[in-house]
N, C-alpha and C positions, 0 to 999 in steps of 0.2 A: 504494500500500500504506500502510495507516494505521500510525502509530507509537503507542507506548504513551501518550505525552502527548496525542495527538489523540483517542485512544479514551477516555482519562480525562476530557478536556474535554467530549466528547459525553455521556458517562455522567453527569457532574456536572450538565449542563444538563437532561438527562432527569429526573434525580432531583429537581432543584429544581422543575421543572414538575409533577412527580408529587406534590409537597407534602411531601417529606422535609426535616426540619429541618436547619439548618446543622451542628450537632454530629454527628448521625447520618450525615449525608451525608459529612462529612469522614472519619469512621471507616470507612465503606463504601468510599470512594475509596482510602483508605490500604491497606486489605486487598486491594482489586482490583489496586492497583499491585504489591503483593508477588506476587500470583498471576501477573500478566502477566510480571513480571521472571523469576520462576522458570520459567515456560513458555518464555520467550525463551532461557533458559540451556539448555533441552533442544531448542532449534531449532523451537519451536512458535510461530507468529505469533499476534497478537491475534485475527485473523479465524478461525483454526483453533480457538482456545480458546472464543471467545464467539459466533461466528457473524457474519453480516453486519449484523444489526439490533442495534446497540449500545444504543439507547434501550430496546428491548423487554427485552434482557438485564438492563439496570440496574433496570428496574421489577420484573422477576421476582426479581432478587437482593434487592431491598428487601422484597418480599412474603415471601420465604423466610426473611429475617432477622427478620420480625415487626416491622419498623419502623413506627411510628405516622405517619400522614399528618396534617399540620397545615395550617391555612389558609395560602394563599400570603402570604409576607411582603410582596410587592409590592402585592397586593390590599388587605391590611390597612393598609399605609402610605398608599396612594392614598386609600382611604376615609377614614382619619383626617385626612389632609391636607385633603381637600375639605370635610369637615365643619367642621374648624377654620377653614378659609378663609372658609366661608360665615358662620360666627359672627362672625369678624373683620370681614367686610364689613358685616354688620348693625350691629355696634358702631360701626364707622367712620361709617356713614351717620347713625346716631343722634347721634354726636358733632358731625358737621357741622350737622345740623338744629338741635341745641341751641346750639352755639357761635356760629353765624352771627348770630342776632338779639341774642345777648349782646354780641358784638363791636360790632355796629352801635349798640347802646345805650350801651356803655361809651366808645367812641371817637367823639368829636364832630369829624368831619371836615367841612371846607367842601364845599359842593355842587359846587364846581368841581374837586374832587380826584377823580381816576379811578385805580382800582387797576389796575396793569399787568396785561394779560391773562396774561402768563407767571406772575405771582404767583398770580392767581386759579386758573389751571389746576393749578399746583403744589399749592396748598392743597386744591383740589377732588378731585384724584386722589391726592395724596400721603398725606393723612390716612387714607383707607380702605386704601390700599396698605400703610401701616405696620401697621395693625391686622390686615390679612389675613396678612401675614408673621408677625407676633408670635403671633397665635392659632394659625396652622398649626404653627409650631415648638413652641409650648407643648403643643398637643394631642398631637403626635407624641412629645414627651419624656415626657409623663405617661402616656399611654395605652399606648405601646409600650415602656416602660422595660425590659422583660425581653428584648426582641429584641436579638440581638448587634449591636454597632457602631451602635446607634441614636443614641448621643450624637454620634458622628462624622457620621452622616447629618443630624442636626438642625443641626450646625454648617455643613455644606455647603449645606443649605437656606437658611440665613441669608444666604449669598452668592448662590446661584443664583436664588432666588425674586425678589429685587429686580431682578436682571438680566433675568429673564423678563418682569417687569413693565415695565421700560424698553423692551423690544422690542415687547411686545404692545400697550401703551397707544397709541402712535401708529398702529399698524395698525388697532386697534379704532376709534379716532377717525376714521381715513380711511374705514373701511367705513361708519361711522355717517353721515359727511358725504356719502358717495356715495349713500345712501338718503334724503337730505334730512332726516336725524335722525328717521327714522320710528320710531314706537313700536308698529308692528305686531308681532304675536306672532312671526312667522317671523324678523323682523329682530332682535328682542331675544334670541330663542333662539340665533341665529347669533353674536351678540356674546358671550353667556354661554359658548357652546361654545368660542369663540376664547380667552377668558380661562381657562376650565377646562383647555383643552388645553395652554396655556402653563404653568399651575401643575403639571399632571400630568407634563409633559415635564421640567420643572426638578426635580421631586421624584424621578422615576426616575433622572435623571442624578446627583442628589445621592447616592442610594442606591448606584448603581454606583460612583461615585467613592469613597465611604466604604469599600466592600468590596474595592477593588482589591488592597490588600496582603494581606487575608485570603484572597482567592481564589488569589493567586499562591502563598501559603504552603501552602494546602491541596492544590494541584495539583503543587507542586514535590516532587521526590523527596527522601527523607531524605539528609542530607549524607554518611552513611556507606554508602549503597547506590549502586553505580555505575549510570549510565544504560545502558539497553539500546538 
């Protein structure tokens, strides 16, 4: 038998997938909680009041309330992040292409000097990675500034995107090595998909992390209303 809290959690997920904004969703969930608690006081269970399909009930409730559906925050966040990341990768690649000959020209090193491979890898992958993270965070902060908790999401991205890069870089390098560093289209597509998957996963995790307190507050009962 479902409890009031479990019904509200299911309704909230359905409304979020249906495209109902955070503010409208919170108001609808609050009203639904009051209705469920009032019904529970009369001995009526959530299933008796709203039926067995909570998601369908929530969608009908939103339609009856005339709530506007908005593009999914997750879709907008992912799209903005991936566009920003792509721009950052391009900028990072250009910086490497421009900086390398300049460094060679400015720094007169003896022919016997060899740059440690660890340093070369760090520079080769580090510069684009920094630009990817910076561009993604800036894009999210500027483009989605009206989205609730977006500042906290951007802060979480600053931590999680580099961690995702640390994890996916050796995996991508290992995959490239296993193919003999092939430049065939399917191999390149697979490598790009691995990187984009890591960025997307880190972004969604950052969003979930930033909304944890807000979600708990929205689903929690008012302090002056007893739990049923």
